[in-house]
C-alpha positions in Angstrom: 33.2 -10.1 56.8 31.0 -7.4 55.4 31.7 -3.8 56.3 33.7 -4.8 59.4 30.5 -6.0 61.3 30.5 -9.0 63.5 29.6 -12.3 61.9 26.0 -13.5 62.1 25.9 -16.4 64.6 23.9 -19.4 63.3 22.7 -22.7 64.6 21.1 -25.5 62.6 18.2 -27.6 63.8 18.4 -30.7 61.6 21.2 -32.4 59.8 19.4 -33.8 56.8 20.2 -33.6 53.1 19.4 -29.9 52.6 21.6 -29.0 55.5 24.5 -31.1 54.1 24.1 -30.0 50.5 23.2 -26.3 50.9 23.3 -24.7 54.3 26.5 -26.0 55.8 28.6 -25.6 52.7 27.4 -22.1 51.9 27.4 -20.8 55.5 30.8 -22.2 56.4 32.5 -20.6 53.4 31.2 -17.1 54.4 33.4 -14.8 56.4 30.4 -13.0 57.8 28.7 -16.1 59.3 29.8 -18.3 62.2 28.0 -21.7 62.4 28.1 -22.2 66.2 26.1 -25.4 66.7 24.1 -28.2 65.1 21.3 -30.3 66.6 19.8 -33.6 65.3 18.2 -36.6 66.9 20.9 -38.7 65.1 23.9 -37.8 67.2 26.4 -39.6 65.1 25.4 -37.8 62.0 25.5 -34.5 63.8 28.9 -35.2 65.1 30.2 -36.3 61.7 28.9 -33.1 60.1 30.2 -30.9 62.8 33.7 -32.4 62.3 33.4 -32.1 58.5 32.4 -28.5 58.5 34.2 -27.2 61.6 31.0 -26.6 63.7 32.2 -26.4 67.3 29.2 -27.7 69.2 26.6 -30.5 68.9 23.6 -29.8 71.1 20.0 -31.0 71.5 17.2 -28.7 70.3 16.4 -27.2 73.6 20.1 -26.4 74.3 20.6 -24.8 70.9 17.5 -22.7 71.3 18.6 -21.6 74.8 22.1 -20.7 73.7 22.5 -17.0 74.0 25.3 -16.9 71.5 23.1 -18.2 68.7 21.2 -15.3 67.1 19.7 -17.1 64.1 18.5 -20.6 63.4 17.9 -22.6 60.2 15.3 -25.3 60.6 15.9 -28.4 58.4 13.9 -30.9 60.5 11.0 -33.1 59.3 8.0 -31.1 58.1 5.8 -31.9 61.1 8.3 -30.1 63.4 8.7 -26.9 61.4 5.9 -25.0 63.1 6.8 -25.9 66.7 10.5 -25.3 66.3 10.0 -22.0 64.5 7.7 -20.7 67.1 10.0 -21.8 69.9 13.0 -20.2 68.2 11.2 -16.9 67.6 10.0 -16.9 71.2 13.6 -17.4 72.3 14.5 -14.3 70.3 16.1 -16.0 67.3 15.8 -15.0 63.7 14.5 -17.9 61.7 14.8 -19.5 58.3 12.5 -22.5 57.9 12.8 -25.0 55.1 9.5 -25.4 53.2 6.7 -25.8 54.2 6.5 -23.2 56.9 3.9 -25.3 58.6 1.6 -28.2 57.6 -1.6 -26.1 57.8 -2.7 -22.5 57.0 -3.5 -22.0 60.7 0.0 -23.3 61.6 1.6 -20.9 59.2 -0.3 -18.0 60.7 0.9 -19.0 64.2 4.5 -18.8 63.0 3.9 -15.4 61.4 2.2 -14.1 64.6 5.2 -15.3 66.6 7.7 -13.6 64.3 5.7 -10.3 64.5 5.5 -10.5 68.3 9.2 -11.2 68.6 10.2 -8.6 66.0 12.5 -11.1 64.3 13.3 -12.0 60.7 11.4 -15.0 59.3 12.3 -16.5 55.9 11.1 -19.7 54.1 13.3 -21.9 51.9 11.5 -21.1 48.6 14.7 -20.9 46.6 13.1 -20.9 43.2 12.1 -17.2 43.8 15.9 -16.4 43.9 16.6 -17.8 40.5 17.5 -15.1 38.0 15.4 -16.7 35.3 12.3 -16.7 37.5 12.9 -13.1 38.5 13.2 -12.1 34.9 10.0 -13.9 34.0 8.2 -12.2 36.9 9.3 -8.8 35.7 7.9 -9.5 32.2 4.6 -10.5 33.8 4.3 -7.7 36.3 5.2 -5.1 33.6 2.2 -6.3 31.5 4.4 -7.3 28.6 2.7 -10.7 28.2 -0.7 -9.1 28.3 -3.5 -10.6 30.5 -2.3 -13.9 32.0 -4.7 -16.7 31.1 -2.9 -20.0 32.2 0.0 -21.3 34.2 1.3 -24.8 34.0 4.1 -26.2 36.3 5.5 -29.7 36.9 8.1 -31.3 39.0 8.9 -34.8 38.1 11.7 -36.8 39.6 13.0 -40.1 38.3 12.0 -43.4 40.0 14.5 -44.4 42.7 14.6 -47.6 44.7 13.6 -47.0 48.3 16.4 -48.6 50.4 14.8 -47.6 53.7 11.9 -45.4 54.6 12.9 -41.9 55.7 10.6 -39.3 57.3 9.6 -38.3 53.7 7.8 -41.6 53.4 6.0 -41.3 56.7 2.8 -39.3 56.5 2.8 -38.4 60.2 6.2 -36.6 59.7 6.0 -35.4 56.1 2.4 -34.3 56.1 1.9 -35.8 52.6 3.8 -37.4 49.8 5.0 -36.2 46.4 2.7 -33.1 46.4 4.0 -31.9 49.8 7.6 -32.7 48.8 7.6 -31.3 45.3 4.3 -29.5 44.8 4.6 -26.9 47.6 7.7 -25.4 45.9 6.3 -25.2 42.4 2.9 -23.9 43.5 4.7 -21.2 45.4 6.7 -20.3 42.3 3.7 -20.2 40.0 1.7 -18.0 42.5 4.7 -15.8 43.2 5.2 -15.1 39.5 1.7 -13.7 39.5 1.9 -11.9 42.9 -0.2 -14.6 44.6 -3.7 -14.4 43.0 -6.7 -15.5 45.0 -7.6 -19.1 44.1 -11.3 -19.9 43.9 -11.5 -23.6 42.9 -9.3 -26.7 43.2 -9.6 -30.3 41.9 -6.9 -32.8 42.7 -6.2 -36.5 42.0 -3.5 -38.4 43.9 -1.9 -41.5 42.4 0.2 -44.4 43.6 -0.7 -44.1 47.3 1.3 -46.5 49.5 1.6 -46.4 53.3 -0.6 -43.3 53.4 1.4 -41.1 51.0 1.0 -40.4 47.3 3.6 -41.0 44.6 2.2 -38.4 42.3 -0.5 -35.7 42.0 -2.4 -33.8 39.3 -4.0 -30.6 40.3 -6.2 -28.1 38.5 -7.2 -24.8 39.9 -8.7 -21.4 38.9 -8.2 -18.0 40.4 -11.0 -15.5 41.0 -9.8 -13.5 38.0 -10.0 -16.5 35.7 -6.4 -17.7 35.5 -6.2 -21.5 35.0 -3.5 -23.4 36.9 -2.3 -26.9 36.2 0.3 -28.7 38.4 1.8 -32.2 38.1 4.2 -33.9 40.4 5.7 -37.4 40.6 8.4 -39.3 42.3 8.3 -42.0 39.6 9.2 -40.4 36.3 10.5 -43.0 33.8 12.9 -40.9 31.8 16.6 -40.1 31.4 16.5 -37.1 33.8 14.3 -35.3 36.3 12.0 -32.7 34.6 11.0 -29.4 36.2 9.1 -27.0 34.0 6.8 -23.9 34.1 4.9 -22.1 31.4 3.0 -18.8 31.7 0.5 -18.0 28.9 -0.8 -14.5 28.2 -2.9 -12.7 25.6 0.2 -10.9 24.2 3.0 -13.4 25.0 4.3 -16.4 26.9 7.3 -17.4 29.0 8.8 -20.7 30.1 11.6 -21.9 32.3 14.0 -23.6 32.5 15.7 -22.4 30.4 14.1 -19.0 30.3 12.3 -18.3 27.0 10.0 -15.3 26.5 8.0 -14.6 23.4 5.7 -11.7 22.9 3.6 -10.3 20.0 5.3 -7.5 18.1 4.1 -6.3 14.8 1.5 -9.0 14.7 3.9 -11.9 15.1 5.7 -13.7 18.0 9.2 -12.4 18.6 11.8 -14.0 21.0 12.6 -11.3 23.6 14.4 -13.6 26.0 17.0 -11.6 28.0 20.5 -13.0 28.5 21.0 -14.7 31.9 24.0 -14.7 34.1 26.0 -17.9 34.5 26.3 -19.1 38.1 29.8 -18.7 39.4 32.2 -21.6 39.3 29.9 -23.8 37.3 27.4 -23.9 40.2 24.0 -25.3 39.4 20.9 -23.1 39.5 19.5 -24.9 42.6 22.6 -24.1 44.7 23.0 -20.6 43.3 19.4 -19.7 44.1 19.9 -20.9 47.7 23.1 -18.8 47.9 21.0 -15.7 47.1 18.3 -16.7 49.6 20.8 -17.3 52.4 22.6 -14.0 51.6 19.4 -12.1 51.9 18.6 -13.8 55.2 22.1 -13.1 56.6 21.9 -9.4 55.5 18.5 -9.1 57.1 19.6 -10.5 60.4 22.6 -8.1 60.3 20.2 -5.2 59.7 21.4 -4.4 56.2 18.1 -5.1 54.6 14.6 -5.9 55.7 12.8 -9.2 54.7 9.1 -8.8 54.5 7.2 -11.4 56.6 6.1 -14.3 54.3 2.4 -13.6 54.7 1.5 -15.5 51.5 2.5 -18.8 53.0 -0.9 -18.9 54.8 -2.6 -18.8 51.4 -0.2 -21.4 50.0 -0.9 -23.9 52.8 -4.7 -23.2 52.5 -4.3 -24.3 48.9 -2.3 -27.4 49.9 -5.0 -28.3 52.4 -7.6 -27.9 49.6 -5.6 -30.2 47.3 -5.6 -33.0 49.9 -9.2 -32.4 50.8 -10.2 -32.6 47.1 -8.4 -35.8 46.6 -10.0 -37.4 49.7 -13.5 -36.3 48.8 -13.2 -36.9 45.1 -14.5 -33.5 44.0 -14.0 -29.8 43.6 -13.1 -27.7 46.7 -13.9 -24.0 46.8 -11.6 -21.7 48.8 
């Protein structure tokens, strides 16, 4: 428990992979958090997880949102339910952390923000890449002008081909809102834009590949900002390689940076010099994915407890407008202007 305060009382809406891998293990090991309830349409899965992690109650969504003991909820449901559950939770007076995306449209994201503002409650989005030390260090180089004027950003998220044993909500367009780009692209676009303090995007051209059952297996996206920065994004669920590959590079007139691993080079004395800062090693051999989530959840818990103040994620409206432009470009086969 932190500073003798009462634990933050949390409920989980959804018992999928991210709840099992991230939220439940991290929250239930903290002394300043009590996970009071979990809700999921699959009652057996919810019961199993409740037993495994010592969660005392399994409820349905309405009962959890109406539970006065629960002060904060984490939404890990399918994408198409994020907006409605977030708005309902905020209107019920709960603080909310929503897995990405915040909503499936820019208008939906704005509705969630409006609800958070009206309720005067914390609202966070599961953009864990922002909480990686290497991403934070690269952002500091960029914002400090040490790489000069940024000219181009390239980011990719490619996962190895896996046999689909059964279709989950991620393979259903009505629930996921899209395929590989919605699953992988939303996160890397947010990272790329966040590194540059969310520049205004002017033009988008996108090509989707391997479409089956209404969802894409991969996507290639080109975009330019109003101040002339070129962006390139590539995602795929079907990389044929020995391991998944996640990569970002920022090019500037005086230097460049990549991650992972973090590498920063800048021009000094007329030649490129490696100025990469040393990075902390995650505790206990923890991987960077889980470690970043740990930092995100810590900030959310401290904000709910009144120990810090999370700004509303206003930029998620611009992010989802970009995502909508990507899918529109792919449908229409041409450039879309924002």
